[in-house]
C-alpha positions in Angstrom: 133.3 29.9 110.5 130.5 31.6 112.5 129.8 30.2 115.9 126.2 30.2 117.2 124.5 29.1 120.4 125.4 25.7 121.7 128.7 25.8 119.8 126.9 25.3 116.4 129.2 26.3 113.6 128.4 27.6 110.2 131.2 27.4 107.7 131.2 30.2 105.1 133.2 29.7 101.9 136.0 32.2 101.4 134.4 33.4 98.2 131.4 34.6 100.3 133.2 36.4 103.1 132.2 39.7 101.6 128.6 38.9 102.5 129.4 38.9 106.2 129.5 41.9 108.5 130.1 42.6 112.1 127.1 42.9 114.4 126.1 46.5 114.5 123.3 46.5 117.0 123.3 48.3 120.3 125.6 46.2 122.5 127.3 42.9 121.7 126.1 41.5 125.0 122.5 42.0 124.0 122.9 40.5 120.5 120.3 37.9 119.7 121.8 34.4 119.7 119.7 31.9 117.8 120.2 28.1 117.6 120.8 27.1 114.0 117.7 25.4 112.5 115.4 26.7 115.3 112.1 28.6 114.6 113.9 31.8 115.7 116.7 31.2 113.2 114.2 30.5 110.4 112.2 33.6 111.2 115.4 35.8 111.2 116.5 34.2 108.0 113.1 34.8 106.3 113.0 38.4 107.6 116.5 39.1 106.2 115.6 37.6 102.8 112.4 39.7 102.7 114.4 42.8 103.4 116.9 42.0 100.7 114.0 41.4 98.2 112.4 44.7 99.2 115.6 46.5 98.7 116.2 44.9 95.3 112.6 45.8 94.2 113.2 49.4 95.3 116.4 49.6 93.4 114.8 48.1 90.2 112.0 50.7 90.5 114.5 53.6 90.9 116.6 52.4 87.9 113.5 51.9 85.8 112.3 55.5 86.6 115.8 56.9 85.8 115.8 55.0 82.5 112.4 56.3 81.6 113.5 59.8 82.5 116.6 59.6 80.2 114.5 58.2 77.3 112.2 61.2 77.6 115.1 63.6 77.3 
């Protein structure tokens, strides 16, 4: 369970616990607290999804270049 502002709770399946990580920003007291379902929450969620997609695209590009390199050799 992850607790958000106004005691909103998000229950995470045990099988997905590896997807969670501890907040690693500057200070815990300055961590952004969003209300689930708010515009801020949606924006943060979208931004995280975009970063994940960008990282995936980068990795695909790297692996494709490596594969092309090994085929040439």
